[in-house]
C-alpha positions, 0 to 999 in steps of 0.5 A, a space after each residue: 747441262 748440269 748447271 741448267 738442271 740445277 737452276 731450273 730445279 725448284 727448291 721445293 723438289 729438293 728434300 732434306 736427307 732425313 725428316 729431322 734435318 732443317 733447311 736452315 742454310 741453302 748451301 748445306 741443305 742442297 738448295 740451288 746455288 742461286 738462292 743464296 742472295 737476299 732481295 736487298 742485295 739483288 736490287 743493289 746489284 741490278 742498279 749497278 751501272 755495269 755497262 759504264 763499268 765495262 766501258 771504263 775498263 775497256 778504255 783503261 785496257 786500250 789506252 794503258 795496255 793497248 789491248 783494243 782487240 782482245 778488250 772488246 770481249 769484256 762487253 759480253 760480260 754485260 748480258 751475262 751479269 744481268 742474266 745471272 742476276 735475273 736467275 737469282 731468286 731471293 733467299 727464303 727466310 
């Protein structure tokens, strides 16, 4: 529940501790963790063929290690990958 609160908290609502403090770095200024990605990187990651990568990984795990049954669980990583990138907002410069 704490993660959902941080994601939904608008960055404007998070104020620096003192008036002299600048919000130069999102990691040190208390910004939500998904603001640290820039727009160019986000677009590149959205174009990444995650489903193809997952199918190749599934076949690799199945043929080489015979993990057919536990291997199908990696297909859940496809919507999780795009969900996380969808929540990521570009870094304000």
